[in-house]
mmCIF file as Biopython writes it, N, C-alpha, C and O atoms, coordinates in Angstrom:
data_model
#
loop_
_atom_site.group_PDB
_atom_site.id
_atom_site.type_symbol
_atom_site.label_atom_id
_atom_site.label_alt_id
_atom_site.label_comp_id
_atom_site.label_asym_id
_atom_site.label_entity_id
_atom_site.label_seq_id
_atom_site.pdbx_PDB_ins_code
_atom_site.Cartn_x
_atom_site.Cartn_y
_atom_site.Cartn_z
_atom_site.occupancy
_atom_site.B_iso_or_equiv
_atom_site.auth_seq_id
_atom_site.auth_asym_id
_atom_site.pdbx_PDB_model_num
ATOM 1   N N  . UNK A ? 1  ? -20.543 -66.370 80.654 1.0 0.0 1  A 1 
ATOM 2   C CA . UNK A ? 1  ? -19.632 -67.496 80.680 1.0 0.0 1  A 1 
ATOM 3   C C  . UNK A ? 1  ? -20.402 -68.781 80.912 1.0 0.0 1  A 1 
ATOM 4   O O  . UNK A ? 1  ? -21.343 -68.831 81.704 1.0 0.0 1  A 1 
ATOM 5   N N  . UNK A ? 2  ? -19.991 -69.795 80.221 1.0 0.0 2  A 1 
ATOM 6   C CA . UNK A ? 2  ? -20.580 -71.105 80.374 1.0 0.0 2  A 1 
ATOM 7   C C  . UNK A ? 2  ? -19.867 -71.805 81.533 1.0 0.0 2  A 1 
ATOM 8   O O  . UNK A ? 2  ? -18.650 -71.979 81.474 1.0 0.0 2  A 1 
ATOM 9   N N  . UNK A ? 3  ? -20.577 -72.208 82.572 1.0 0.0 3  A 1 
ATOM 10  C CA . UNK A ? 3  ? -19.909 -72.761 83.757 1.0 0.0 3  A 1 
ATOM 11  C C  . UNK A ? 3  ? -19.212 -74.098 83.492 1.0 0.0 3  A 1 
ATOM 12  O O  . UNK A ? 3  ? -18.318 -74.469 84.253 1.0 0.0 3  A 1 
ATOM 13  N N  . UNK A ? 4  ? -19.587 -74.831 82.445 1.0 0.0 4  A 1 
ATOM 14  C CA . UNK A ? 4  ? -18.998 -76.152 82.240 1.0 0.0 4  A 1 
ATOM 15  C C  . UNK A ? 4  ? -17.607 -76.088 81.642 1.0 0.0 4  A 1 
ATOM 16  O O  . UNK A ? 4  ? -16.735 -76.865 82.030 1.0 0.0 4  A 1 
ATOM 17  N N  . UNK A ? 5  ? -17.378 -75.166 80.694 1.0 0.0 5  A 1 
ATOM 18  C CA . UNK A ? 5  ? -16.053 -75.145 80.079 1.0 0.0 5  A 1 
ATOM 19  C C  . UNK A ? 5  ? -15.440 -73.759 79.987 1.0 0.0 5  A 1 
ATOM 20  O O  . UNK A ? 5  ? -14.367 -73.623 79.397 1.0 0.0 5  A 1 
ATOM 21  N N  . UNK A ? 6  ? -16.056 -72.729 80.533 1.0 0.0 6  A 1 
ATOM 22  C CA . UNK A ? 6  ? -15.466 -71.412 80.592 1.0 0.0 6  A 1 
ATOM 23  C C  . UNK A ? 6  ? -15.494 -70.621 79.295 1.0 0.0 6  A 1 
ATOM 24  O O  . UNK A ? 6  ? -14.798 -69.611 79.193 1.0 0.0 6  A 1 
ATOM 25  N N  . UNK A ? 7  ? -16.276 -71.040 78.293 1.0 0.0 7  A 1 
ATOM 26  C CA . UNK A ? 7  ? -16.356 -70.293 77.046 1.0 0.0 7  A 1 
ATOM 27  C C  . UNK A ? 7  ? -17.652 -69.514 76.997 1.0 0.0 7  A 1 
ATOM 28  O O  . UNK A ? 7  ? -18.539 -69.709 77.828 1.0 0.0 7  A 1 
ATOM 29  N N  . UNK A ? 8  ? -17.757 -68.635 76.024 1.0 0.0 8  A 1 
ATOM 30  C CA . UNK A ? 8  ? -19.004 -67.906 75.835 1.0 0.0 8  A 1 
ATOM 31  C C  . UNK A ? 8  ? -20.105 -68.883 75.479 1.0 0.0 8  A 1 
ATOM 32  O O  . UNK A ? 8  ? -19.854 -69.885 74.809 1.0 0.0 8  A 1 
ATOM 33  N N  . UNK A ? 9  ? -21.299 -68.610 75.909 1.0 0.0 9  A 1 
ATOM 34  C CA . UNK A ? 9  ? -22.419 -69.509 75.625 1.0 0.0 9  A 1 
ATOM 35  C C  . UNK A ? 9  ? -22.674 -69.608 74.129 1.0 0.0 9  A 1 
ATOM 36  O O  . UNK A ? 9  ? -22.962 -70.695 73.630 1.0 0.0 9  A 1 
ATOM 37  N N  . UNK A ? 10 ? -22.576 -68.503 73.404 1.0 0.0 10 A 1 
ATOM 38  C CA . UNK A ? 10 ? -22.803 -68.520 71.956 1.0 0.0 10 A 1 
ATOM 39  C C  . UNK A ? 10 ? -21.739 -69.315 71.225 1.0 0.0 10 A 1 
ATOM 40  O O  . UNK A ? 10 ? -22.048 -70.047 70.284 1.0 0.0 10 A 1 
ATOM 41  N N  . UNK A ? 11 ? -20.509 -69.182 71.639 1.0 0.0 11 A 1 
ATOM 42  C CA . UNK A ? 11 ? -19.419 -69.895 70.983 1.0 0.0 11 A 1 
ATOM 43  C C  . UNK A ? 11 ? -19.472 -71.390 71.291 1.0 0.0 11 A 1 
ATOM 44  O O  . UNK A ? 11 ? -19.059 -72.206 70.468 1.0 0.0 11 A 1 
ATOM 45  N N  . UNK A ? 12 ? -19.972 -71.749 72.455 1.0 0.0 12 A 1 
ATOM 46  C CA . UNK A ? 12 ? -20.047 -73.153 72.816 1.0 0.0 12 A 1 
ATOM 47  C C  . UNK A ? 12 ? -21.065 -73.886 71.955 1.0 0.0 12 A 1 
ATOM 48  O O  . UNK A ? 12 ? -20.907 -75.075 71.679 1.0 0.0 12 A 1 
ATOM 49  N N  . UNK A ? 13 ? -22.111 -73.180 71.531 1.0 0.0 13 A 1 
ATOM 50  C CA . UNK A ? 13 ? -23.142 -73.800 70.709 1.0 0.0 13 A 1 
ATOM 51  C C  . UNK A ? 13 ? -22.855 -73.695 69.224 1.0 0.0 13 A 1 
ATOM 52  O O  . UNK A ? 13 ? -23.663 -74.148 68.413 1.0 0.0 13 A 1 
ATOM 53  N N  . UNK A ? 14 ? -21.730 -73.109 68.846 1.0 0.0 14 A 1 
ATOM 54  C CA . UNK A ? 14 ? -21.383 -72.893 67.449 1.0 0.0 14 A 1 
ATOM 55  C C  . UNK A ? 14 ? -20.955 -74.207 66.808 1.0 0.0 14 A 1 
ATOM 56  O O  . UNK A ? 14 ? -20.038 -74.870 67.294 1.0 0.0 14 A 1 
ATOM 57  N N  . UNK A ? 15 ? -21.611 -74.579 65.732 1.0 0.0 15 A 1 
ATOM 58  C CA . UNK A ? 15 ? -21.225 -75.769 64.991 1.0 0.0 15 A 1 
ATOM 59  C C  . UNK A ? 15 ? -21.015 -75.399 63.539 1.0 0.0 15 A 1 
ATOM 60  O O  . UNK A ? 15 ? -21.646 -74.474 63.027 1.0 0.0 15 A 1 
ATOM 61  N N  . UNK A ? 16 ? -20.137 -76.115 62.884 1.0 0.0 16 A 1 
ATOM 62  C CA . UNK A ? 16 ? -19.841 -75.858 61.486 1.0 0.0 16 A 1 
ATOM 63  C C  . UNK A ? 16 ? -20.496 -76.963 60.666 1.0 0.0 16 A 1 
ATOM 64  O O  . UNK A ? 16 ? -20.161 -78.138 60.812 1.0 0.0 16 A 1 
ATOM 65  N N  . UNK A ? 17 ? -21.438 -76.574 59.798 1.0 0.0 17 A 1 
ATOM 66  C CA . UNK A ? 17 ? -22.117 -77.544 58.953 1.0 0.0 17 A 1 
ATOM 67  C C  . UNK A ? 17 ? -21.273 -77.807 57.701 1.0 0.0 17 A 1 
ATOM 68  O O  . UNK A ? 17 ? -20.138 -77.339 57.613 1.0 0.0 17 A 1 
ATOM 69  N N  . UNK A ? 18 ? -21.817 -78.550 56.739 1.0 0.0 18 A 1 
ATOM 70  C CA . UNK A ? 18 ? -21.081 -78.901 55.530 1.0 0.0 18 A 1 
ATOM 71  C C  . UNK A ? 18 ? -20.692 -77.659 54.733 1.0 0.0 18 A 1 
ATOM 72  O O  . UNK A ? 18 ? -19.576 -77.572 54.220 1.0 0.0 18 A 1 
ATOM 73  N N  . UNK A ? 19 ? -21.612 -76.696 54.629 1.0 0.0 19 A 1 
ATOM 74  C CA . UNK A ? 19 ? -21.296 -75.470 53.912 1.0 0.0 19 A 1 
ATOM 75  C C  . UNK A ? 19 ? -20.221 -74.679 54.659 1.0 0.0 19 A 1 
ATOM 76  O O  . UNK A ? 19 ? -19.336 -74.090 54.038 1.0 0.0 19 A 1 
ATOM 77  N N  . UNK A ? 20 ? -20.298 -74.667 55.967 1.0 0.0 20 A 1 
ATOM 78  C CA . UNK A ? 20 ? -19.295 -73.982 56.779 1.0 0.0 20 A 1 
ATOM 79  C C  . UNK A ? 20 ? -17.934 -74.630 56.659 1.0 0.0 20 A 1 
ATOM 80  O O  . UNK A ? 20 ? -16.911 -73.946 56.682 1.0 0.0 20 A 1 
ATOM 81  N N  . UNK A ? 21 ? -17.916 -75.943 56.532 1.0 0.0 21 A 1 
ATOM 82  C CA . UNK A ? 21 ? -16.649 -76.653 56.365 1.0 0.0 21 A 1 
ATOM 83  C C  . UNK A ? 21 ? -15.997 -76.279 55.037 1.0 0.0 21 A 1 
ATOM 84  O O  . UNK A ? 21 ? -14.778 -76.125 54.961 1.0 0.0 21 A 1 
ATOM 85  N N  . UNK A ? 22 ? -16.812 -76.133 53.991 1.0 0.0 22 A 1 
ATOM 86  C CA . UNK A ? 22 ? -16.288 -75.681 52.700 1.0 0.0 22 A 1 
ATOM 87  C C  . UNK A ? 22 ? -15.699 -74.284 52.831 1.0 0.0 22 A 1 
ATOM 88  O O  . UNK A ? 22 ? -14.675 -73.972 52.224 1.0 0.0 22 A 1 
ATOM 89  N N  . UNK A ? 23 ? -16.348 -73.454 53.619 1.0 0.0 23 A 1 
ATOM 90  C CA . UNK A ? 23 ? -15.875 -72.089 53.855 1.0 0.0 23 A 1 
ATOM 91  C C  . UNK A ? 23 ? -14.535 -72.108 54.596 1.0 0.0 23 A 1 
ATOM 92  O O  . UNK A ? 23 ? -13.646 -71.311 54.296 1.0 0.0 23 A 1 
ATOM 93  N N  . UNK A ? 24 ? -14.396 -73.006 55.549 1.0 0.0 24 A 1 
ATOM 94  C CA . UNK A ? 24 ? -13.143 -73.139 56.304 1.0 0.0 24 A 1 
ATOM 95  C C  . UNK A ? 24 ? -12.011 -73.525 55.364 1.0 0.0 24 A 1 
ATOM 96  O O  . UNK A ? 24 ? -10.924 -72.948 55.422 1.0 0.0 24 A 1 
ATOM 97  N N  . UNK A ? 25 ? -12.265 -74.500 54.497 1.0 0.0 25 A 1 
ATOM 98  C CA . UNK A ? 25 ? -11.240 -74.955 53.547 1.0 0.0 25 A 1 
ATOM 99  C C  . UNK A ? 25 ? -10.876 -73.822 52.582 1.0 0.0 25 A 1 
ATOM 100 O O  . UNK A ? 25 ? -9.700  -73.601 52.294 1.0 0.0 25 A 1 
ATOM 101 N N  . UNK A ? 26 ? -11.889 -73.108 52.088 1.0 0.0 26 A 1 
ATOM 102 C CA . UNK A ? 26 ? -11.651 -71.998 51.164 1.0 0.0 26 A 1 
ATOM 103 C C  . UNK A ? 26 ? -10.779 -70.925 51.818 1.0 0.0 26 A 1 
ATOM 104 O O  . UNK A ? 26 ? -9.800  -70.474 51.225 1.0 0.0 26 A 1 
ATOM 105 N N  . UNK A ? 27 ? -11.130 -70.522 53.026 1.0 0.0 27 A 1 
ATOM 106 C CA . UNK A ? 27 ? -10.375 -69.476 53.707 1.0 0.0 27 A 1 
ATOM 107 C C  . UNK A ? 27 ? -8.949  -69.912 54.028 1.0 0.0 27 A 1 
ATOM 108 O O  . UNK A ? 27 ? -8.014  -69.116 53.937 1.0 0.0 27 A 1 
ATOM 109 N N  . UNK A ? 28 ? -8.790  -71.169 54.400 1.0 0.0 28 A 1 
ATOM 110 C CA . UNK A ? 28 ? -7.445  -71.645 54.730 1.0 0.0 28 A 1 
ATOM 111 C C  . UNK A ? 28 ? -6.552  -71.650 53.496 1.0 0.0 28 A 1 
ATOM 112 O O  . UNK A ? 28 ? -5.373  -71.308 53.586 1.0 0.0 28 A 1 
ATOM 113 N N  . UNK A ? 29 ? -7.100  -72.032 52.344 1.0 0.0 29 A 1 
ATOM 114 C CA . UNK A ? 29 ? -6.300  -72.011 51.118 1.0 0.0 29 A 1 
ATOM 115 C C  . UNK A ? 29 ? -6.029  -70.583 50.664 1.0 0.0 29 A 1 
ATOM 116 O O  . UNK A ? 29 ? -4.920  -70.268 50.233 1.0 0.0 29 A 1 
ATOM 117 N N  . UNK A ? 30 ? -7.026  -69.725 50.756 1.0 0.0 30 A 1 
ATOM 118 C CA . UNK A ? 30 ? -6.883  -68.344 50.298 1.0 0.0 30 A 1 
ATOM 119 C C  . UNK A ? 30 ? -5.826  -67.586 51.092 1.0 0.0 30 A 1 
ATOM 120 O O  . UNK A ? 30 ? -5.050  -66.818 50.523 1.0 0.0 30 A 1 
ATOM 121 N N  . UNK A ? 31 ? -5.794  -67.800 52.401 1.0 0.0 31 A 1 
ATOM 122 C CA . UNK A ? 31 ? -4.868  -67.062 53.255 1.0 0.0 31 A 1 
ATOM 123 C C  . UNK A ? 31 ? -3.636  -67.872 53.633 1.0 0.0 31 A 1 
ATOM 124 O O  . UNK A ? 31 ? -2.795  -67.408 54.402 1.0 0.0 31 A 1 
ATOM 125 N N  . UNK A ? 32 ? -3.531  -69.080 53.096 1.0 0.0 32 A 1 
ATOM 126 C CA . UNK A ? 32 ? -2.376  -69.961 53.340 1.0 0.0 32 A 1 
ATOM 127 C C  . UNK A ? 32 ? -2.120  -70.205 54.820 1.0 0.0 32 A 1 
ATOM 128 O O  . UNK A ? 32 ? -1.003  -70.055 55.314 1.0 0.0 32 A 1 
ATOM 129 N N  . UNK A ? 33 ? -3.182  -70.582 55.506 1.0 0.0 33 A 1 
ATOM 130 C CA . UNK A ? 33 ? -3.088  -70.999 56.904 1.0 0.0 33 A 1 
ATOM 131 C C  . UNK A ? 33 ? -3.769  -72.360 57.007 1.0 0.0 33 A 1 
ATOM 132 O O  . UNK A ? 33 ? -4.481  -72.770 56.091 1.0 0.0 33 A 1 
ATOM 133 N N  . UNK A ? 34 ? -3.558  -73.045 58.098 1.0 0.0 34 A 1 
ATOM 134 C CA . UNK A ? 34 ? -4.172  -74.356 58.252 1.0 0.0 34 A 1 
ATOM 135 C C  . UNK A ? 34 ? -5.656  -74.225 58.587 1.0 0.0 34 A 1 
ATOM 136 O O  . UNK A ? 34 ? -6.109  -73.187 59.069 1.0 0.0 34 A 1 
ATOM 137 N N  . UNK A ? 35 ? -6.396  -75.290 58.325 1.0 0.0 35 A 1 
ATOM 138 C CA . UNK A ? 35 ? -7.818  -75.285 58.655 1.0 0.0 35 A 1 
ATOM 139 C C  . UNK A ? 35 ? -8.019  -75.180 60.156 1.0 0.0 35 A 1 
ATOM 140 O O  . UNK A ? 35 ? -9.022  -74.633 60.615 1.0 0.0 35 A 1 
ATOM 141 N N  . UNK A ? 36 ? -7.066  -75.704 60.925 1.0 0.0 36 A 1 
ATOM 142 C CA . UNK A ? 36 ? -7.165  -75.611 62.386 1.0 0.0 36 A 1 
ATOM 143 C C  . UNK A ? 36 ? -7.118  -74.158 62.851 1.0 0.0 36 A 1 
ATOM 144 O O  . UNK A ? 36 ? -7.797  -73.792 63.809 1.0 0.0 36 A 1 
ATOM 145 N N  . UNK A ? 37 ? -6.324  -73.334 62.181 1.0 0.0 37 A 1 
ATOM 146 C CA . UNK A ? 37 ? -6.242  -71.919 62.536 1.0 0.0 37 A 1 
ATOM 147 C C  . UNK A ? 37 ? -7.579  -71.246 62.272 1.0 0.0 37 A 1 
ATOM 148 O O  . UNK A ? 37 ? -8.060  -70.471 63.099 1.0 0.0 37 A 1 
ATOM 149 N N  . UNK A ? 38 ? -8.183  -71.537 61.124 1.0 0.0 38 A 1 
ATOM 150 C CA . UNK A ? 38 ? -9.473  -70.936 60.784 1.0 0.0 38 A 1 
ATOM 151 C C  . UNK A ? 38 ? -10.540 -71.383 61.781 1.0 0.0 38 A 1 
ATOM 152 O O  . UNK A ? 38 ? -11.340 -70.566 62.238 1.0 0.0 38 A 1 
ATOM 153 N N  . UNK A ? 39 ? -10.557 -72.673 62.122 1.0 0.0 39 A 1 
ATOM 154 C CA . UNK A ? 39 ? -11.531 -73.172 63.101 1.0 0.0 39 A 1 
ATOM 155 C C  . UNK A ? 39 ? -11.330 -72.525 64.469 1.0 0.0 39 A 1 
ATOM 156 O O  . UNK A ? 39 ? -12.301 -72.209 65.156 1.0 0.0 39 A 1 
ATOM 157 N N  . UNK A ? 40 ? -10.080 -72.331 64.863 1.0 0.0 40 A 1 
ATOM 158 C CA . UNK A ? 40 ? -9.786  -71.694 66.147 1.0 0.0 40 A 1 
ATOM 159 C C  . UNK A ? 40 ? -10.271 -70.254 66.159 1.0 0.0 40 A 1 
ATOM 160 O O  . UNK A ? 40 ? -10.799 -69.788 67.169 1.0 0.0 40 A 1 
ATOM 161 N N  . UNK A ? 41 ? -10.099 -69.545 65.054 1.0 0.0 41 A 1 
ATOM 162 C CA . UNK A ? 41 ? -10.591 -68.169 64.963 1.0 0.0 41 A 1 
ATOM 163 C C  . UNK A ? 41 ? -12.106 -68.154 65.081 1.0 0.0 41 A 1 
ATOM 164 O O  . UNK A ? 41 ? -12.666 -67.324 65.798 1.0 0.0 41 A 1 
ATOM 165 N N  . UNK A ? 42 ? -12.774 -69.067 64.381 1.0 0.0 42 A 1 
ATOM 166 C CA . UNK A ? 42 ? -14.239 -69.146 64.459 1.0 0.0 42 A 1 
ATOM 167 C C  . UNK A ? 42 ? -14.672 -69.428 65.892 1.0 0.0 42 A 1 
ATOM 168 O O  . UNK A ? 42 ? -15.614 -68.813 66.392 1.0 0.0 42 A 1 
ATOM 169 N N  . UNK A ? 43 ? -13.989 -70.354 66.550 1.0 0.0 43 A 1 
ATOM 170 C CA . UNK A ? 43 ? -14.341 -70.697 67.928 1.0 0.0 43 A 1 
ATOM 171 C C  . UNK A ? 43 ? -14.105 -69.512 68.861 1.0 0.0 43 A 1 
ATOM 172 O O  . UNK A ? 43 ? -14.913 -69.243 69.750 1.0 0.0 43 A 1 
ATOM 173 N N  . UNK A ? 44 ? -12.984 -68.799 68.652 1.0 0.0 44 A 1 
ATOM 174 C CA . UNK A ? 44 ? -12.611 -67.699 69.536 1.0 0.0 44 A 1 
ATOM 175 C C  . UNK A ? 44 ? -13.533 -66.497 69.384 1.0 0.0 44 A 1 
ATOM 176 O O  . UNK A ? 44 ? -13.960 -65.914 70.380 1.0 0.0 44 A 1 
ATOM 177 N N  . UNK A ? 45 ? -13.849 -66.114 68.120 1.0 0.0 45 A 1 
ATOM 178 C CA . UNK A ? 45 ? -14.679 -64.926 67.943 1.0 0.0 45 A 1 
ATOM 179 C C  . UNK A ? 45 ? -16.163 -65.252 67.968 1.0 0.0 45 A 1 
ATOM 180 O O  . UNK A ? 45 ? -16.987 -64.363 68.180 1.0 0.0 45 A 1 
ATOM 181 N N  . UNK A ? 46 ? -16.514 -66.518 67.752 1.0 0.0 46 A 1 
ATOM 182 C CA . UNK A ? 46 ? -17.907 -66.937 67.846 1.0 0.0 46 A 1 
ATOM 183 C C  . UNK A ? 46 ? -18.773 -66.517 66.681 1.0 0.0 46 A 1 
ATOM 184 O O  . UNK A ? 46 ? -19.995 -66.452 66.810 1.0 0.0 46 A 1 
ATOM 185 N N  . UNK A ? 47 ? -18.154 -66.229 65.531 1.0 0.0 47 A 1 
ATOM 186 C CA . UNK A ? 47 ? -18.892 -65.781 64.354 1.0 0.0 47 A 1 
ATOM 187 C C  . UNK A ? 47 ? -18.395 -66.567 63.150 1.0 0.0 47 A 1 
ATOM 188 O O  . UNK A ? 47 ? -17.199 -66.834 63.028 1.0 0.0 47 A 1 
ATOM 189 N N  . UNK A ? 48 ? -19.310 -66.939 62.259 1.0 0.0 48 A 1 
ATOM 190 C CA . UNK A ? 48 ? -18.903 -67.654 61.051 1.0 0.0 48 A 1 
ATOM 191 C C  . UNK A ? 48 ? -18.997 -66.768 59.814 1.0 0.0 48 A 1 
ATOM 192 O O  . UNK A ? 48 ? -18.998 -67.266 58.689 1.0 0.0 48 A 1 
ATOM 193 N N  . UNK A ? 49 ? -19.076 -65.474 60.020 1.0 0.0 49 A 1 
ATOM 194 C CA . UNK A ? 49 ? -19.130 -64.521 58.909 1.0 0.0 49 A 1 
ATOM 195 C C  . UNK A ? 49 ? -17.735 -64.380 58.283 1.0 0.0 49 A 1 
ATOM 196 O O  . UNK A ? 49 ? -16.751 -64.144 58.985 1.0 0.0 49 A 1 
ATOM 197 N N  . UNK A ? 50 ? -17.668 -64.529 56.955 1.0 0.0 50 A 1 
ATOM 198 C CA . UNK A ? 50 ? -16.388 -64.543 56.256 1.0 0.0 50 A 1 
ATOM 199 C C  . UNK A ? 50 ? -15.562 -63.287 56.513 1.0 0.0 50 A 1 
ATOM 200 O O  . UNK A ? 50 ? -14.364 -63.384 56.777 1.0 0.0 50 A 1 
ATOM 201 N N  . UNK A ? 51 ? -16.174 -62.125 56.442 1.0 0.0 51 A 1 
ATOM 202 C CA . UNK A ? 51 ? -15.411 -60.883 56.590 1.0 0.0 51 A 1 
ATOM 203 C C  . UNK A ? 51 ? -14.788 -60.774 57.980 1.0 0.0 51 A 1 
ATOM 204 O O  . UNK A ? 51 ? -13.664 -60.290 58.116 1.0 0.0 51 A 1 
ATOM 205 N N  . UNK A ? 52 ? -15.495 -61.213 58.997 1.0 0.0 52 A 1 
ATOM 206 C CA . UNK A ? 52 ? -14.955 -61.163 60.357 1.0 0.0 52 A 1 
ATOM 207 C C  . UNK A ? 52 ? -13.775 -62.118 60.515 1.0 0.0 52 A 1 
ATOM 208 O O  . UNK A ? 52 ? -12.784 -61.790 61.168 1.0 0.0 52 A 1 
ATOM 209 N N  . UNK A ? 53 ? -13.886 -63.289 59.918 1.0 0.0 53 A 1 
ATOM 210 C CA . UNK A ? 53 ? -12.805 -64.275 59.986 1.0 0.0 53 A 1 
ATOM 211 C C  . UNK A ? 53 ? -11.580 -63.753 59.246 1.0 0.0 53 A 1 
ATOM 212 O O  . UNK A ? 53 ? -10.459 -63.861 59.742 1.0 0.0 53 A 1 
ATOM 213 N N  . UNK A ? 54 ? -11.793 -63.182 58.051 1.0 0.0 54 A 1 
ATOM 214 C CA . UNK A ? 54 ? -10.672 -62.647 57.280 1.0 0.0 54 A 1 
ATOM 215 C C  . UNK A ? 54 ? -9.997  -61.494 58.016 1.0 0.0 54 A 1 
ATOM 216 O O  . UNK A ? 54 ? -8.775  -61.355 57.959 1.0 0.0 54 A 1 
ATOM 217 N N  . UNK A ? 55 ? -10.767 -60.683 58.694 1.0 0.0 55 A 1 
ATOM 218 C CA . UNK A ? 55 ? -10.215 -59.574 59.471 1.0 0.0 55 A 1 
ATOM 219 C C  . UNK A ? 55 ? -9.298  -60.116 60.579 1.0 0.0 55 A 1 
ATOM 220 O O  . UNK A ? 55 ? -8.215  -59.579 60.814 1.0 0.0 55 A 1 
ATOM 221 N N  . UNK A ? 56 ? -9.733  -61.165 61.243 1.0 0.0 56 A 1 
ATOM 222 C CA . UNK A ? 56 ? -8.918  -61.758 62.312 1.0 0.0 56 A 1 
ATOM 223 C C  . UNK A ? 56 ? -7.661  -62.416 61.750 1.0 0.0 56 A 1 
ATOM 224 O O  . UNK A ? 56 ? -6.602  -62.352 62.375 1.0 0.0 56 A 1 
ATOM 225 N N  . UNK A ? 57 ? -7.762  -63.045 60.581 1.0 0.0 57 A 1 
ATOM 226 C CA . UNK A ? 57 ? -6.581  -63.644 59.950 1.0 0.0 57 A 1 
ATOM 227 C C  . UNK A ? 57 ? -5.569  -62.558 59.624 1.0 0.0 57 A 1 
ATOM 228 O O  . UNK A ? 57 ? -4.375  -62.724 59.877 1.0 0.0 57 A 1 
ATOM 229 N N  . UNK A ? 58 ? -6.040  -61.440 59.059 1.0 0.0 58 A 1 
ATOM 230 C CA . UNK A ? 58 ? -5.135  -60.334 58.725 1.0 0.0 58 A 1 
ATOM 231 C C  . UNK A ? 58 ? -4.471  -59.765 59.972 1.0 0.0 58 A 1 
ATOM 232 O O  . UNK A ? 58 ? -3.291  -59.414 59.940 1.0 0.0 58 A 1 
ATOM 233 N N  . UNK A ? 59 ? -5.221  -59.669 61.074 1.0 0.0 59 A 1 
ATOM 234 C CA . UNK A ? 59 ? -4.626  -59.188 62.324 1.0 0.0 59 A 1 
ATOM 235 C C  . UNK A ? 59 ? -3.494  -60.104 62.750 1.0 0.0 59 A 1 
ATOM 236 O O  . UNK A ? 59 ? -2.437  -59.638 63.177 1.0 0.0 59 A 1 
ATOM 237 N N  . UNK A ? 60 ? -3.715  -61.408 62.634 1.0 0.0 60 A 1 
ATOM 238 C CA . UNK A ? 60 ? -2.686  -62.373 63.004 1.0 0.0 60 A 1 
ATOM 239 C C  . UNK A ? 60 ? -1.475  -62.298 62.099 1.0 0.0 60 A 1 
ATOM 240 O O  . UNK A ? 60 ? -0.343  -62.462 62.552 1.0 0.0 60 A 1 
ATOM 241 N N  . UNK A ? 61 ? -1.714  -62.045 60.796 1.0 0.0 61 A 1 
ATOM 242 C CA . UNK A ? 61 ? -0.598  -61.938 59.857 1.0 0.0 61 A 1 
ATOM 243 C C  . UNK A ? 61 ? 0.280   -60.718 60.171 1.0 0.0 61 A 1 
ATOM 244 O O  . UNK A ? 61 ? 1.496   -60.763 59.984 1.0 0.0 61 A 1 
ATOM 245 N N  . UNK A ? 62 ? -0.329  -59.645 60.643 1.0 0.0 62 A 1 
ATOM 246 C CA . UNK A ? 62 ? 0.424   -58.443 60.987 1.0 0.0 62 A 1 
ATOM 247 C C  . UNK A ? 62 ? 1.374   -58.712 62.149 1.0 0.0 62 A 1 
ATOM 248 O O  . UNK A ? 62 ? 2.438   -58.100 62.233 1.0 0.0 62 A 1 
ATOM 249 N N  . UNK A ? 63 ? 1.004   -59.610 63.033 1.0 0.0 63 A 1 
ATOM 250 C CA . UNK A ? 63 ? 1.827   -59.901 64.221 1.0 0.0 63 A 1 
ATOM 251 C C  . UNK A ? 63 ? 3.057   -60.718 63.888 1.0 0.0 63 A 1 
ATOM 252 O O  . UNK A ? 63 ? 4.005   -60.747 64.673 1.0 0.0 63 A 1 
ATOM 253 N N  . UNK A ? 64 ? 3.065   -61.385 62.740 1.0 0.0 64 A 1 
ATOM 254 C CA . UNK A ? 64 ? 4.214   -62.230 62.396 1.0 0.0 64 A 1 
ATOM 255 C C  . UNK A ? 64 ? 5.406   -61.419 61.977 1.0 0.0 64 A 1 
ATOM 256 O O  . UNK A ? 64 ? 6.453   -61.980 61.656 1.0 0.0 64 A 1 
#
């Protein structure tokens, strides 16, 4: 845990570059969710791998 804000150390250092931003937009359009949802998933799981993000989106869709 990061003592300053209570998040994982790896997730706190996670930044989205220009290519990552394109990936966020692509995933949000593909799954019909907002870009904020995709960014929140990336922040929460701490991974920018497409398959992991899509898996989390599908989990969320099942809950609706």
